[in-house]
C-alpha positions, 0 to 999 in steps of 0.5 A, a space after each residue: 815844062 819849058 813849053 808851058 812856062 813859055 806859053 802861060 805868059 803869052 796867054 796871060 799877055 793875050 788876055 790882058 791885052 784884049 781886056 785892056 783894049 775893051 776897057 779903053 774903048 768902054 771908058 773912052 766911049 762912056 766919057 764921050 757920050 756923057 759929054 754929049 749928053 751934058 751938051 744936049 742937056 745944056 742946050 735944052 736948059 738954055 732954050 727952055 725946050 721942056 718948059 715952053 710948049 711951042 719950042 718943044 714942038 719945034 725941038 723934034 727936027 733938032 732932036 733928029 739932027 742931033 741924033 744923027 750928029 751924035 750917032 746915038 739915040 736921044 731920049 728926053 724924060 721929065 722929072 718923073 721918068 716919063 719919056 717926053 721925046 724920043 729920036 726914034 719915036 718909039 718910047 714916048 709916053 713910057 716910063 724909064 725907071 732905069 738906074 741911070 735915069 734915077 741917078 741923073 734925077 738925083 743930080 749925078 750924071 752917069 754913063 754905063 755899058 750894058 753888055 746884054 744890050 751891047 750899048 752905052 747908056 749916058 744920062 745928064 740932068 736938066 735944071 730950071 733957073 732955080 736949079 730944080 731937076 726938071 728932066 733927064 737927057 738919055 743917050 743910047 749909043 751902040 757898042 756893037 761896032 766896038 765889040 765886033 772890032 774887038 772880036 776881030 782883033 781877038 780872032 786875029 790874036 788867037 791865030 797869032 797866038 797859035 802861030 807863036 805857040 807852034 814856033 815856041 814848041 819848035 824852039 823848045 823842042 830844038 832847045 831840048 835836043 841841043 841842051 837837054 839831049 846831051 845831058 840825058 846821054 851823059 846821065 845814061 853813060 853815068 848810070 852804066 858806069 855806076 853799074 860797073 861798065 867802066 869801058 863806057 865813054 861819052 860821045 863828043 860831037 860838038 865844041 860847047 860846054 857839054 863837050 868839055 864836060 864829056 871830055 872831062 868825064 871821059 878822062 875821069 872814067 879812064 882814070 877809074 878804069 886805070 885804077 881798076 886795072 891797077 887794082 886787079 894787077 895789084 891783087 894778081 901781083 900780091 897773089 903771085 909774090 906770096 904764092 912763090 915763097 909759099 910754094 918754095 916752103 911747101 916743096 922744102 917741107 915735103 922734101 924733109 917729110 918724105 925723106 926718112 933719114 936725112 943728114 943734119 946738114 941737109 936739114 939745116 940747109 932746107 930750114 935755112 931756105 925755108 927761113 929765107 922764104 919766110 923772111 921774103 914773105 915778111 918783107 912783102 907784107 911789111 912793105 904792103 902795110 907801109 903802102 897802106 899807111 901812105 895811101 891813107 893821108 888822113 893818118 897824117 905826117 909827123 911834120 918837123 924841121 928835118 936836116 936833109 944833109 944829116 939824114 943822107 949821111 946817116 943813110 950812106 953810113 948804114 948802106 956802106 957795108 952793102 956797097 962794100 960787098 959789091 965794091 961799089 963806091 958811094 959818093 956824096 956831094 953837098 952843095 947847100 945845107 938844107 933844113 926842110 919841114 917833113 916827116 923824117 921817118 917817111 923821108 928816110 925810108 923813101 931816100 933809103 929805097 932810092 940809094 939801096 936800089 942804086 946799089 942793088 942794080 949797079 954791077 960790081 965796081 960801079 958807083 952811086 952818087 948822092 947830090 944835095 942842092 936847093 934854092 929858096 923854095 925847094 930842096 933837090 936830092 939826086 941819086 945817080 948810079 952806073 947800073 943797068 939803067 931804065 929804058 924810056 918805055 919802062 920809066 913810066 912804070 917803075 913806080 908801080 907796085 911789084 914792078 921790076 926793071 930786071 926781072 931776072 935779078 929779083 931773087 938775087 937782089 931780094 927786092 919786093 918790087 914795092 920800094 919805089 912805090 913806097 918812095 913815090 907815095 912818101 914824096 907825094 905826101 910831102 907835095 914833092 916830085 920825083 923824076 928819072 933821067 936814064 937810058 938802058 945800060 947807061 945808069 939812072 938818075 933819080 931827082 927828088 924835089 921837096 918843098 922847104 915849107 910843107 903846105 897841107 893840100 
């Protein structure tokens, strides 16, 4: 397509150029020959060659000279179209009834190119002193030389055109390879990824816009592959987390069924264990449902003015009994009263998870400190504990679903591994951020940033 789009204008230019040259030579030669015919007609009219027989006899030599001088055959006709004089001595006495002669006898000088004869015919009328048309001068000039010149030009132009076509074809082929080739490769990779081959990547071999497109696409594909891996891990984790309490329930139930006579106390103990496992499953399901709600942004947030200071105070009051059981000191520092636009239910859940995690993963006798600060754009909430800490390798994973820093304590803490994932999703919905500063066995500090004014993205 590119080749023909490039070739058509070239062929059109070639054709119009040749036609324009021919038209130019035709018009120029016709005007020039007509001008010569008029001069000869004027000379004949002035010297009365047609009316004076003596002068007519002397006109032969002059006619031959003028024929050579004008490079044309000269024919003199009377008012009846009969050839009186012919510089070639071939047509004298014959009648010429051609349109050019008739037009001249009617007072209209004319010049035409006759393609079949390859000659230009120019006629000019001759008048007497009373303005009567008494004859016609007919000049016939060969156009063969001009045609030969034009044919030569056309032949050379055809060679040039073929050469240009070859060059254009090479350029188009090269352009296609450079510009269309990479695009085709990208489309092939996209098709494979569409078919589910997420491991496919675009090979980047240059530094142009296609390379940038390929790099961006590879990054997007990596994200898709990461999402797919996370989805598979999530399904696996959900299955594992639900399978564990179900297995415990099945073992406890079979134990009750297999023992015919069992003390009431043992029945009660087994049923309490079953109830605990059911509660654990319910917590997992509730947290999963909460995450599903947070993942669907179209559900929206109930945005209103929220007093962060009061929210933290209420959360600390509610969690105080849990901290007291472990002899953990809850500290609260408010450097600024912060009123922000947010969903107080989701923010309460997010901050509760942070503070509760700090209590759960802090050894007995430790402390958890909550600090509120802010500026004219953001509110900052930090939760600092003296717990087991988080290694640098694990800090990027703690917000993943079902991830636990201390897997040996999951039963003891009773967590589902979804708390920090819910916290992260809630903060992100408010266009905020959450960061971790921690080292292993040196406690952890979570810093939450929330914009004072909520702007929907």
